[in-house]
DOROLO-691611 format. One record per residue: residue number from 1; residue in three letters; y, x, z of N, C-alpha, C in turn. Coordinates in Angstrom, 2 decimals. Atoms other than C-alpha are relative to their C-alpha. Example, Ala and Ser with C-alpha at 12.3 -4.5 7.8 and 13.67 -1.06 7.14 Angstrom:
% residues 2
> num	residuo	nY	nX	nZ	caY	caX	caZ	cY	cX	cZ
> 1	ALA	-1.19	0.89	0.00	-4.50	12.30	7.80	1.20	0.90	0.00 $
> 2	SER	-1.19	-0.82	-0.06	-1.06	13.67	7.14	1.09	-0.77	0.73 $
//
This chain:
% residues 101
> num	residuo	nY	nX	nZ	caY	caX	caZ	cY	cX	cZ
> 1	UNK	0.05	-0.37	-1.43	5.28	0.19	-9.48	-0.43	-1.35	0.59 $
> 2	UNK	0.70	1.08	-0.80	3.63	-1.90	-6.79	0.47	0.25	1.41 $
> 3	UNK	-0.51	-0.25	-1.28	5.04	-2.08	-3.34	-0.60	-1.20	0.91 $
> 4	UNK	0.40	0.92	-1.17	3.85	-3.58	0.08	0.32	0.52	1.37 $
> 5	UNK	-0.40	-0.28	-1.60	4.87	-3.62	3.68	-0.86	-0.65	0.95 $
> 6	UNK	0.71	0.51	-1.25	3.10	-3.98	6.95	0.57	0.60	1.15 $
> 7	UNK	-0.56	-0.44	-1.34	3.97	-3.58	10.55	-1.17	0.20	1.10 $
> 8	UNK	0.86	-0.21	-1.12	1.95	-2.20	13.58	0.74	0.28	1.22 $
> 9	UNK	-0.65	-0.26	-1.26	2.79	-1.81	17.26	0.27	1.43	-0.20 $
> 10	UNK	-0.27	-1.33	0.20	4.36	1.48	17.54	-1.05	0.90	0.69 $
> 11	UNK	1.00	-0.81	-0.53	1.63	2.70	19.78	-1.35	0.15	-0.88 $
> 12	UNK	1.14	-0.04	1.07	-1.00	1.91	16.97	0.32	0.89	-1.26 $
> 13	UNK	-0.38	-0.61	1.42	1.00	3.78	14.12	-0.88	1.16	-0.24 $
> 14	UNK	0.88	-1.16	0.31	-0.93	7.02	14.21	-1.37	-0.24	-0.41 $
> 15	UNK	1.56	0.51	0.18	-4.44	5.34	14.35	0.13	-0.69	-1.43 $
> 16	UNK	-0.10	0.82	1.29	-3.33	2.99	11.54	0.15	0.95	-1.26 $
> 17	UNK	-0.36	-0.92	1.17	-1.84	5.93	9.33	-1.36	0.74	-0.28 $
> 18	UNK	1.08	-0.62	0.37	-5.07	7.75	9.78	-1.11	-0.81	-0.58 $
> 19	UNK	1.05	0.94	0.52	-7.18	4.68	9.00	0.49	-0.31	-1.55 $
> 20	UNK	-0.34	0.14	1.35	-5.17	4.31	5.77	-0.27	1.08	-0.86 $
> 21	UNK	0.48	-1.25	0.75	-5.75	7.81	4.86	-1.27	0.08	-0.32 $
> 22	UNK	1.39	0.09	0.11	-9.51	7.13	5.17	-0.42	-1.21	-1.07 $
> 23	UNK	0.33	1.03	0.77	-9.44	3.81	3.31	1.06	-0.13	-1.28 $
> 24	UNK	-1.09	0.47	1.14	-6.43	2.78	1.30	0.47	1.06	-0.92 $
> 25	UNK	-0.29	-1.10	0.78	-5.35	6.20	0.09	-1.12	0.25	-1.07 $
> 26	UNK	0.98	-0.20	1.18	-8.65	6.83	-1.71	-0.26	-1.28	-0.87 $
> 27	UNK	0.16	1.14	0.82	-8.80	3.34	-2.84	1.18	0.01	-0.96 $
> 28	UNK	-1.07	0.09	1.11	-5.54	3.61	-4.73	-0.25	1.27	-0.79 $
> 29	UNK	0.07	-1.20	1.08	-5.95	7.28	-6.21	-1.53	0.08	-0.59 $
> 30	UNK	1.29	-0.13	0.73	-9.66	6.86	-6.98	-0.19	-0.82	-1.28 $
> 31	UNK	-0.03	0.98	1.05	-8.74	3.84	-9.26	0.54	0.66	-1.16 $
> 32	UNK	-0.54	-0.40	1.23	-8.50	4.73	-13.04	1.32	-0.68	-0.22 $
> 33	UNK	-1.23	0.47	0.37	-4.92	4.35	-14.11	1.09	-0.01	1.00 $
> 34	UNK	-0.93	-0.11	-0.97	-3.25	5.01	-10.84	0.68	1.50	-0.29 $
> 35	UNK	-0.77	-1.14	0.39	-0.44	7.42	-11.38	0.78	0.78	1.04 $
> 36	UNK	-0.48	-0.55	-1.20	0.38	8.21	-7.85	0.32	-1.13	1.03 $
> 37	UNK	-0.27	0.88	-1.21	1.01	6.71	-4.47	0.62	0.72	1.01 $
> 38	UNK	-0.66	-0.36	-1.26	3.30	7.21	-1.43	0.01	-0.96	0.98 $
> 39	UNK	0.07	0.72	-1.01	2.72	6.02	1.75	0.98	0.47	1.10 $
> 40	UNK	-0.98	-0.37	-0.78	5.66	5.86	4.24	-0.01	-0.82	1.14 $
> 41	UNK	-0.19	0.54	-1.19	6.35	4.94	7.72	1.45	0.16	0.72 $
> 42	UNK	-1.06	-0.15	-0.81	9.32	4.37	10.12	0.04	-0.79	1.21 $
> 43	UNK	-0.03	0.56	-1.28	9.55	3.56	13.75	1.29	-0.90	0.06 $
> 44	UNK	-1.20	1.04	-0.09	11.80	0.42	14.43	-0.23	-0.84	1.45 $
> 45	UNK	0.10	0.79	-1.35	11.67	-0.21	18.22	-1.48	0.02	0.32 $
> 46	UNK	1.39	0.17	-0.43	8.38	-1.43	19.44	-0.86	-0.09	-1.25 $
> 47	UNK	0.82	0.06	1.07	7.12	-1.70	15.78	0.04	1.23	-0.94 $
> 48	UNK	-0.06	-1.03	0.75	6.30	0.74	13.20	-0.26	-0.64	-1.53 $
> 49	UNK	0.10	0.38	1.36	6.93	-0.25	9.38	-0.74	0.88	-0.98 $
> 50	UNK	0.80	-0.88	1.12	4.52	1.07	6.60	0.47	-0.63	-1.28 $
> 51	UNK	-0.36	0.26	1.37	5.88	0.92	3.09	-0.98	0.72	-1.05 $
> 52	UNK	1.06	-0.64	1.04	3.22	1.64	0.25	0.53	-0.28	-1.41 $
> 53	UNK	-0.56	-0.05	1.36	4.64	2.49	-3.21	-1.20	0.76	-0.92 $
> 54	UNK	0.97	-0.64	0.97	2.10	3.04	-6.10	0.57	-0.30	-1.31 $
> 55	UNK	-0.50	0.01	1.42	2.68	3.63	-9.73	-1.34	-0.25	-0.83 $
> 56	UNK	1.37	0.28	0.96	0.02	2.56	-12.43	0.47	-0.13	-1.39 $
> 57	UNK	-0.41	-0.16	1.43	-0.12	3.08	-16.08	0.03	-1.31	-0.69 $
> 58	UNK	-0.04	1.07	0.72	-0.71	-0.48	-16.92	-0.50	-1.33	0.99 $
> 59	UNK	0.33	1.05	-0.74	-1.24	-4.16	-15.69	-1.50	-0.04	0.22 $
> 60	UNK	1.44	-0.10	-0.03	-5.00	-3.66	-16.38	-0.53	1.08	1.15 $
> 61	UNK	0.40	-0.88	-1.01	-5.07	-0.69	-14.04	0.33	-0.58	1.41 $
> 62	UNK	-0.31	0.82	-1.04	-3.37	-2.85	-11.40	-1.09	-0.87	0.53 $
> 63	UNK	1.02	1.02	-0.04	-5.96	-5.48	-11.83	-1.38	0.82	0.33 $
> 64	UNK	1.26	-0.62	-0.36	-8.90	-2.84	-11.47	0.22	0.44	1.45 $
> 65	UNK	-0.23	-0.32	-1.53	-7.38	-2.06	-8.00	-0.01	-1.32	0.76 $
> 66	UNK	-0.62	1.30	-0.91	-6.09	-5.48	-6.75	-1.01	-1.20	-0.36 $
> 67	UNK	0.80	1.22	0.37	-8.62	-7.90	-8.61	0.78	-0.78	-0.87 $
> 68	UNK	-0.41	1.01	1.05	-7.82	-10.89	-10.75	1.24	-0.67	0.32 $
> 69	UNK	-1.20	0.65	-0.40	-4.88	-12.01	-8.55	0.83	1.30	0.49 $
> 70	UNK	-0.66	-1.28	-0.44	-2.73	-8.66	-8.55	1.16	-0.24	0.78 $
> 71	UNK	-1.38	0.23	-0.72	0.25	-10.37	-6.87	-0.38	-0.08	1.37 $
> 72	UNK	0.35	-0.07	-1.43	-1.90	-10.50	-3.60	-0.27	1.30	0.39 $
> 73	UNK	0.31	-1.40	-0.70	-2.11	-7.62	-1.05	-1.28	0.27	0.10 $
> 74	UNK	1.39	-0.52	-0.31	-5.18	-5.71	-0.83	-0.27	0.57	1.55 $
> 75	UNK	0.17	-0.38	-1.26	-6.55	-5.30	2.63	-1.27	0.44	0.30 $
> 76	UNK	1.19	-0.75	-0.17	-9.17	-3.36	4.39	-0.54	-0.51	1.25 $
> 77	UNK	0.53	0.80	-1.05	-11.73	-4.46	7.10	0.64	0.05	1.24 $
> 78	UNK	-0.44	-0.14	-1.32	-10.04	-3.01	10.01	1.59	-0.40	0.19 $
> 79	UNK	-1.41	0.31	0.10	-6.34	-4.20	8.90	0.49	-0.94	1.26 $
> 80	UNK	-0.46	1.00	-1.06	-6.46	-7.12	11.35	0.14	0.50	1.35 $
> 81	UNK	0.05	-0.88	-1.15	-7.08	-4.59	14.13	1.55	0.53	0.42 $
> 82	UNK	-1.11	-0.82	-0.01	-3.83	-2.85	13.47	1.32	-0.77	-0.31 $
> 83	UNK	-1.26	0.62	0.52	-1.43	-5.03	11.59	0.49	-1.17	1.00 $
> 84	UNK	-0.63	1.15	-0.60	0.85	-7.46	13.55	0.87	-0.97	-0.86 $
> 85	UNK	-0.75	0.88	1.07	2.90	-8.55	10.48	-0.45	0.70	-1.39 $
> 86	UNK	0.44	-0.68	1.30	2.17	-7.97	6.90	0.47	-0.98	-1.23 $
> 87	UNK	-0.26	0.59	1.21	3.19	-8.90	3.42	-1.27	-0.57	-0.46 $
> 88	UNK	1.13	0.47	0.55	0.55	-11.23	1.84	-0.07	0.25	-1.58 $
> 89	UNK	-0.28	-0.16	1.66	2.00	-10.66	-1.71	0.48	1.62	-0.02 $
> 90	UNK	-0.61	-1.24	0.41	3.18	-7.41	-3.43	1.10	-0.21	-0.74 $
> 91	UNK	-1.14	0.10	1.01	6.25	-6.57	-5.39	-0.52	0.86	-1.13 $
> 92	UNK	0.33	-0.92	1.30	5.67	-5.27	-9.02	1.41	0.03	-0.80 $
> 93	UNK	-1.26	-0.36	0.72	8.47	-3.49	-10.89	-0.24	0.89	-0.99 $
> 94	UNK	0.09	-0.83	1.24	8.77	-2.05	-14.34	1.04	1.28	0.42 $
> 95	UNK	-0.74	-1.29	-0.21	9.80	1.70	-13.91	0.64	0.37	-1.43 $
> 96	UNK	-0.83	-0.34	1.19	12.62	2.51	-16.59	0.47	1.33	-0.03 $
> 97	UNK	-0.59	-1.38	-0.08	13.88	5.82	-15.28	-0.65	0.82	1.13 $
> 98	UNK	0.50	-0.52	-1.27	12.61	8.36	-12.73	-1.05	1.22	-0.46 $
> 99	UNK	1.03	-1.05	0.32	10.31	11.37	-12.51	-1.32	-0.45	0.30 $
> 100	UNK	1.51	0.40	-0.09	7.06	10.08	-13.21	-0.81	0.66	-1.01 $
> 101	UNK	1.00	-0.63	0.70	4.03	11.75	-14.67	-0.53	-0.83	-1.08 $
//
């Protein structure tokens, strides 16, 4: 499992969510070896936090998506327009139990 978080201004949250559905979501789901992705968000005062969680069948599949440095976050061309804070690295976890296909 791979996790990443970023924050937008609350007023930019809807536009960023739409942008991620046009860019990030297809980027994740069209990569062979992707086993699912969940994009979440929550308002926190003036900011909106986005948490992306994706499941992968192997480290090779993650590298096919993220490149040769899979610990680095993947960004899209307009992310600088929306994100006021972001994690530059991602979390990787081994899933040992759960409802996964």
